[in-house]
Backbone as a ProteinNet text record, in pm:
[ID]
protein_1_A
[PRIMARY]
MRGPLTESQLALFDELYFGVVTTLRPDGSPQTTVVWVERDGGTVSFNTAYGRAKPGNLERDPRISVLVTAPDFYHWVAVDGRAELTTDGAEEQIDRLSRKYDGKSWPYVEGQRRVRVRVVPEHVTAYGV
[TERTIARY]
7467.1	7366.3	7323.8	7199	7144.5	7107.7	7117.4	7071.8	7183.1	7147.1	7242	7356.7	7465.2	7579.4	7552	7609.1	7595.4	7690.3	7668	7755.6	7899.7	7919.7	8056.7	8124.1	8047	8103.4	8139.9	8051	8078.3	8199	8222.2	8334.1	8468.4	8479.2	8604.8	8638.3	8535.5	8557.5	8600.9	8590	8637.9	8787	8840.2	8981.4	9070.7	9201.2	9296.2	9325.6	9220.9	9232.6	9198.7	9275.1	9250.2	9140.3	9074.1	8973.4	9029.1	8979.8	9013.4	8884.7	8884.6	8765.5	8782.3	8677.9	8677.4	8558.8	8588.5	8487.7	8507.2	8421.8	8429.8	8469.5	8570.2	8614.3	8510.1	8522.4	8426.6	8418.3	8529.1	8526.1	8475.9	8437	8384.1	8488.4	8614.7	8719.9	8728.3	8772.4	8778.4	8895.6	8873.1	8977.4	8977.4	9089.2	9096.5	9201	9164.6	9257	9237.3	9336.4	9331.6	9285.7	9194.9	9139.8	9130.5	9119.8	9084.7	8933.2	8884.5	8741.4	8691.8	8560.2	8493.9	8350.4	8289.4	8147.1	8069	7955.9	7866.5	7726	7684.1	7557.3	7569.5	7484.3	7486	7563.9	7651.2	7729.5	7869.2	7938.6	8077.7	8089.6	8190.9	8214.9	8365.2	8403.7	8543.2	8544.8	8662.2	8676.5	8774.5	8746.7	8836.6	8827.4	8882.3	8879.7	8839.5	8764.9	8731	8858.9	8859.5	8978.5	9048.6	9016.9	9068.8	8972.3	9015.1	8934	8803.3	8807	8689.2	8564.2	8569.7	8446.6	8387.5	8471.1	8421.3	8359.9	8427.5	8373.2	8237.5	8227.2	8104.5	7990.8	8021.7	7914.9	7856.3	7938.2	7892.5	7821.9	7876.7	7823.3	7844.4	7738.7	7755.3	7786.3	7799.3	7831.4	7971.9	7982.5	8107.8	8122.9	8247.3	8278.5	8385.3	8367.1	8464.9	8496.2	8624.1	8670.6	8759	8732.2	8818.3	8856.7	8985.8	9033.3	9124.4	9112.4	9204.5	9340.7	9447	9581	9598	9516.5	9528.4	9459	9384.3	9310.7	9201.4	9176.8	9070.7	8946.7	8950.1	8835.8	8823.4	8718	8700.9	8553.9	8525	8389.9	8400.7	8318.2	8310.4	8168.8	8159.6	8029.9	8019.8	7924.6	7895	7766.3	7763.7	7642.8	7651.7	7585.1	7577.5	7636.3	7708.7	7772.8	7683.7	7686.4	7624.5	7737.1	7751.3	7857.1	7800.4	7874.2	7834.9	7958.7	7953.2	8059.2	8024.6	7899.4	7857.6	7936.1	8007.2	8083.7	8212.3	8248.2	8366.6	8496.5	8507.3	8629.3	8645.4	8535.2	8539.9	8575.1	8520.4	8548.7	8695.6	8755.6	8895.9	8985.5	8948.3	9025.5	9011.6	8890	8865.1	8942.6	8940.1	9011.3	9162.9	9212.4	9354.9	9398.2	9315.8	9347.2	9343.2	9249.9	9239	9360.8	9398	9502.7	9643.5	9657.4	9789.3	9816.1	9710.4	9727.3	9746.8	9713.7	9727.7	9619.6	9598.8	9495.1	9533.7	9431.5	9450.1	9504.6	9610.7	9661.5	9575.7	9510.2	9424	9504.5	9449.7	9514.5	9434.3	9494.3	9427.6	9367.6	9240.4	9172.5	9120.7	9151.1	9105.2	8963.6	8874.7	8736.6	8722.7	8702.1	8686.9	8543.5	8527.3	8395.3	8386.2	8274.6	8246.4	8167.3	8209.9	8142.4	8085	7954.7	7883.6	7839.1	7859.1	7823.6	7691.7	7590.2	7460.9	7469.3	7467.8	7489.9	7376.8	7415.8	7321.6	7355.5	7483.6	7527.9	7648.1	7644.4	7752.9	7805.2	7936.4	8001.2	8102.3	8109.7	8201.8	8256.7	8371.4	8433	8489.2	8456.1	8511.7	8449.4	8351.2	8281	8131.6
14119.7	14187.6	14096.4	14088.3	14012.5	14109.4	14062.9	14146.1	14217.1	14327	14392.5	14461.3	14477.8	14550.9	14700	14777.8	14922.3	14976.1	15099.3	15161.3	15169.5	15202.3	15211.7	15074.2	14969.6	14834.1	14795.7	14823.3	14791.9	14868.8	14988.8	15070.3	15000.8	14914.9	14841.2	14753	14704.3	14615.8	14692.4	14824	14907.5	14936.8	14919.2	14948.4	14833.7	14855.3	14750.6	14659.6	14616.6	14525.7	14385.8	14289.9	14152.1	14091.1	13992	13918.7	13785	13736.6	13604	13523.2	13418.6	13337.6	13201.1	13159.3	13026.3	12948.2	12828.3	12732.8	12605.4	12507.5	12382.5	12265.7	12192.8	12072.7	11961.7	11853.6	11742.4	11685.5	11689.6	11636.7	11739.7	11860.7	11964.4	12059	12032.3	12121	12245.7	12358.3	12482.6	12484.8	12549.3	12572.5	12722.5	12788.7	12934.1	12979.6	13081.1	13138.1	13289.3	13356.3	13499.9	13522.6	13619.2	13646.3	13795.8	13831.5	13967	13978.5	14090.5	14108.4	14238.1	14243.8	14365.4	14361.8	14478.1	14480.7	14433.5	14372.2	14322.4	14362.6	14481.5	14533.7	14557.6	14493.7	14511.2	14405.6	14334.2	14231.2	14225.3	14116.3	14099.7	13985.5	13995.1	13892.6	13875.2	13757.2	13730.2	13631.5	13599.8	13515.5	13403.6	13287.5	13173.8	13092.2	12973.8	12890.6	12748.3	12685	12544.7	12462.7	12360.3	12279.6	12315.3	12431	12470.9	12423	12432.2	12379.4	12456	12587.7	12668	12632.1	12625.6	12594	12457.8	12357	12224.7	12225.3	12291.3	12301.8	12371.5	12481.2	12560.9	12494	12417.1	12344.2	12235.2	12178.1	12074.5	12135	12246.4	12313	12462.9	12539.1	12680.4	12774	12722.7	12810.5	12868.6	12998.4	13069.8	13184.7	13222.2	13340.3	13419.8	13551.9	13642.2	13752.1	13773	13878	13973.1	14103.5	14205.9	14300.7	14330.8	14419.2	14526.5	14644.7	14752.5	14721.3	14780.6	14752.1	14780.9	14871	14901.1	14797.4	14705.4	14598.9	14650.5	14780.6	14838	14869.5	14836.3	14854.2	14725.4	14650	14523.3	14485.8	14397.8	14343.6	14195.9	14115.5	13971.8	13941.7	13873.3	13837.9	13685.2	13632.6	13489.2	13470.2	13368.9	13347.8	13229.3	13242	13136	13188.3	13102.7	13140.8	13107.5	13197.2	13174.2	13176.1	13069.1	13057.9	13072.3	13145.2	13157.3	13182.6	13134.1	13166	13292.6	13336	13458.9	13578.1	13645.2	13762.3	13732.3	13604.5	13568.4	13615.5	13605	13650.8	13801.4	13874	14019.5	14057	13981.2	14012.3	13991.5	13879.9	13856	13961.7	14008.5	14116	14245	14276.2	14396.2	14389.7	14272.7	14256.6	14265.8	14210.2	14218.7	14363.7	14439.3	14581	14657.6	14621.3	14686.4	14655.3	14527.8	14486.2	14488.4	14457.9	14452.3	14566.1	14639.8	14749.4	14707.5	14582.1	14534.7	14432.9	14408.3	14313.7	14171.2	14088.4	13949.3	13869.4	13791.9	13708.1	13582.7	13568.5	13453.1	13323.6	13225.7	13095.6	12993.3	12934.9	12838.4	12723.5	12698.3	12585.8	12615.2	12731.3	12764.1	12820.6	12765.5	12815.2	12897.6	13026.6	13117.3	13112	13140.3	13140.5	13258.9	13327.2	13441.1	13389	13425.3	13382.4	13505.6	13503.8	13612.6	13559.1	13636.3	13593.9	13660.2	13578.7	13628.2	13632.5	13752.5	13765.1	13706.7	13632.8	13586.7	13648.9	13679.4	13743.2	13830.9	13954.3	14049.5	14095.9	14090	14141	14244.3	14356.6	14461.5	14535.3	14597.1	14680.5	14805.3	14920.7	15045.4	15097.3	15026.4	15070.7	15051.3
8321.6	8243.5	8129.3	8105.5	7993.8	7883	7759.6	7650.2	7577.1	7511.8	7421.8	7495.3	7424.5	7476.8	7462.9	7552	7544	7436.9	7397.3	7296.9	7347.2	7475	7528.2	7532.8	7559.1	7554.8	7412.3	7317.2	7177.1	7124.5	7176.1	7129.4	7151.3	7252.4	7273.4	7153.2	7084.3	6970	6845.2	6848.6	6738.1	6750.6	6869.2	6895.1	6847.3	6852.2	6815.3	6934.4	7001.4	7114.7	7066.2	7108.9	7069.9	7155.6	7100.8	7174.2	7220.2	7330.8	7381.1	7375.3	7292.8	7268.3	7333.5	7404.1	7463.5	7409.6	7357.4	7313	7393.8	7369.5	7445.7	7355.9	7397.7	7326.5	7344	7266.3	7280.4	7422.1	7497.4	7634.6	7735.9	7686.3	7774	7829	7805.2	7854.7	7767.6	7824.4	7748.2	7650.4	7537	7437.2	7412.3	7439.7	7435	7334.6	7253.9	7157.3	7149.9	7094.9	7071.9	6928.3	6909	6776.5	6752.1	6624.6	6584.6	6598	6647.2	6669.2	6607.8	6587.1	6544.2	6593.3	6596.8	6629.6	6507.9	6534.4	6428.9	6471.9	6431.7	6480.7	6629.5	6708	6852.3	6926.4	6856.6	6922.6	6862.6	6885.2	6843.6	6743.5	6659.8	6559.5	6540.5	6496	6461.2	6346.4	6297.8	6179.9	6210	6153.3	6166.6	6037.9	6039.2	5919.2	5956.5	5866.6	5887.6	5890.8	5975	5996	6125.9	6180.5	6311	6418.6	6543.5	6654.2	6673.5	6664	6698	6617.5	6484.5	6411.3	6448.1	6461.3	6499.6	6638.2	6731.7	6867.2	6866.2	6790.1	6790.2	6713.5	6613	6542.6	6631.5	6717.2	6809.1	6930.2	6980.8	7100.7	7082	7054.6	7019.8	7136.4	7256.6	7369.5	7351.4	7380.8	7355.5	7453.3	7477.6	7557.1	7483.3	7479.9	7419	7519	7543.8	7634.3	7555.6	7567.6	7509.3	7621.4	7630.1	7735.2	7677.4	7731.4	7696	7757	7705.1	7758.1	7907	7962.7	8106.3	8193.6	8132.6	8202.2	8295.1	8295.5	8377.1	8295.6	8168.8	8079.9	7998.8	8026.3	7955.2	7947.2	7853.3	7839.2	7802.8	7868.4	7839.5	7792.9	7680.3	7623.2	7621.1	7695.1	7693.4	7616.2	7530.2	7452.7	7360.8	7248.4	7147.4	7017.1	6949	6823.3	6705	6607.7	6477.7	6375.6	6297.7	6199.1	6058.7	5974.2	5834.8	5749.4	5627.1	5531.9	5453.7	5461.8	5392.7	5447.4	5360.2	5399.9	5474.6	5488.8	5567.5	5503.2	5372	5303.3	5318.5	5303.9	5319.7	5463.2	5558.5	5698.7	5732.7	5688.5	5723.7	5660	5541	5478	5558	5601.6	5682.1	5814.2	5879.7	6006.4	5985.9	5877.3	5848.4	5828.1	5757.6	5736.6	5869.7	5955.7	6086.1	6173.2	6183.4	6276.9	6218.2	6089.2	6026	5928.1	5891.5	5798.5	5653.9	5621.8	5483.5	5452.5	5323.5	5283.4	5323.5	5335.9	5375.9	5257.4	5277.5	5169	5155.2	5042.5	5018.3	5028.2	5098.7	5115.3	5035.7	4935	4847.8	4929.5	4906.3	4971.3	5111.3	5165.8	5301.1	5295	5377.3	5386.5	5512.5	5494.5	5607.2	5658.1	5786.5	5848.8	5944.4	5937.7	6025.1	6144	6264.1	6386.9	6454.9	6472.7	6541.8	6677.1	6781.5	6917	6955.7	6980.7	7027.7	7180.3	7238.7	7383.2	7467	7568.3	7670.8	7805.9	7824.6	7948.7	7917	7964.8	7942.9	8078.3	8095.7	8214.8	8168.8	8236.9	8194.6	8315.9	8293.1	8395.6	8327.6	8377.9	8328.5	8200.9	8148.8	8026.6	8041.6
[MASK]
+++++++++++++++++++++++++++++++++++++++++++++++++++++++++++++++++++++++++++++++++++++++++++++++++++++++++++++++++++++++++++++++++

């Protein structure tokens, strides 16, 4: 499916389900990590920090894939698209995600620059939602 995610697909991002994000390394090979996710309007967003692999990979090549699955594995959504990176609101987002997933505020790390990554969907695949 091309275009926006449905409300039932977006609802998975409101749950305490982790996201699996894949970006591309400089040699074109995939780099995959687990992230905290949330809905961002009609799409998905997550947070990371400069100095990690994801921001560098995405600044060089914005292609990205995010998969979120319910614990039963029969309800999932995969969003393939392009990443938009911004530091605007990144500190607030990581605190919000920490409260969602850990139940406590995010401990500020001196010198760490947080970045918010929004995924602009180009292709959506889903099962059970």
